[in-house]
N, C-alpha and C positions, 0 to 999 in steps of 0.2 A: 108484358112476359106471360109465357106461354105454360103453369103449375104442369100439363102433362105430359109440359118434353121431356124425355131420358137422363136429365145432362148427373156426371155428377159432380161433387164437391169440389175445391180447390184443396190439392196437394200442393205443402209445401215444399221446398224440396229439406233433405237431410239438410242437422247442423251442420256447420265446417268444423271439423277434425285440428287438431290440437298435431298430427302429427301426419305427414311430414314438414316441417317449417320454413316459410319461406325464403326464400334467399336474405332478404335482409337481416333472417332473427341467426343467417348463417358466418352472414360478416360481424352480426357482431359480435357473436363465439368465439371467432378469431381474432375477430382487436379485442375480446380479455383476455384470452388469452397470454398474445403479444403481450398487451399492459402488462398485463400478471409478472410473468415471464422479469420482464424491463424491470420491474421492481426488485423479481430478487435479484436480481447480478448486481443493480443498483444497493442495496441491504447486504448480502453479501461482500462489495468491493470494499463496502466503508464498514464492517468487520472485521473483515481481513488487513485493514490500516488499523485498528484500531486496535489489533490484534497483538500486532508488527509494532505499531509506538510504543504500546504497554512490554511490549519483552523487548526492546529498544532501550527504555526505563529504564529498569531491571538491574539488564546486564550493565549497565552502566553503574548502578546505585553498585551494584554488586563490588564489582572495580573496583571501586571509589573507598569501599569498608573493606578489600580486600588492601587498598595501598596503605589504607590511613589506619589497620592493622599491623604491617610490616615495615609502612617506609621505606620502599624499597622503586627510586626513584623509576631504578632501569624498568623492574618489573610492568609498573604502570606504565612506560611508554608499548613495551611487548604486551603488556594487553588490553589497550588501546588500539592499537598498531592492527590487532586479531580483528576485534569489534572497527573499526573504517572501515574495514578492506569487507568483512561479513560481509555488512550493512552497503556497502557500494555495493557488491553481489547479487543483492537484491532488487536493487534499482535498478543497475544500468548495468548494459549489456555484454555479454562474459564476459568478448576479446576487446570489448574500450581498457577492462578495471583489472584482470585478472594479470597480466602478466605488468604491469608499471611498474615500477619503484623510479626511488628518488625520487629530482627532477621532476619528472613528468608523475610520476604519480600527484604527486605532492596539485601541481597543479591540475594531473584532472578530477583530483580532490574539489576544490574552485571551483570548476569549471561544475562536477556535477551542484554544490553549493547554492552553483551563484552570488558567489561571491568571498572576495579573499582574505582569507579566516590561514593557509595552511603556508602564506612567501612571504611569511614572520618573520623575526627570529621563533620562537620561540614556540609558533607552526615548524617548523624545519626541521623540531628535535622531534616528532613524533616521524621519521625517519632514520633521525643519527643518536638519540640515545638505548633506546636499544642497544648496542654495539657499545657503544666504553662506554662501560664499570663504571667509567670516573667523574664522567660529565657533571658537572652538575644544570641540572634541568630542575626547570623551573615548574611541579609537577601541576598546582593550581593550574595558571597558564592553559598547561595544553589543557585539562581535562578540559576549564573551560571553554576552551575550541571546543574542544571535541564533541564535548556538551554545545553551545549552538551550531556547531557542522548535524551534527547530530536534529537540529532540532526546525534543521532548513530541510535538510532531508525528509522527514519525516511526512514534512505539510506537502512534496513530491506525490508522488501518480500512485502505487509500488506495485513493481509489477508482480510480483509473488512472495510471503512471508516467509519464508525459506531460511532463516539468521540461526 
């Protein structure tokens, strides 16, 4: 090698910049945001369901406490009927539930719970007892049927928690 040649020193390239990121990092960012939104949606759904179940339990307890205070089985049947209808409207399409009365209503309730609860003598009191003041009502049996129905329904997917 000839030391008299006018050669310049080796120049290294500029260091790689962190901006703009490579396409793989953009894809990873999009996936992280999508996963975060998905997890948030799951969290909100579980939170909504917990609130729904807690509200149902509180209203059922309040109805039972009111019955223990006034011992009016007709009023108990009315209160349970209102609570059951409000819950049914929250978990099923409005057109399936809102207009149902009598035997169709009881069949719809059994279909929602996927168990035959109201197609019994005690269960039928839900539609007859509110309109018959002198009727003998099995209040504890009706409460137990409604409590079981509400527990079964609370395990189902909740459309909205407006009860």
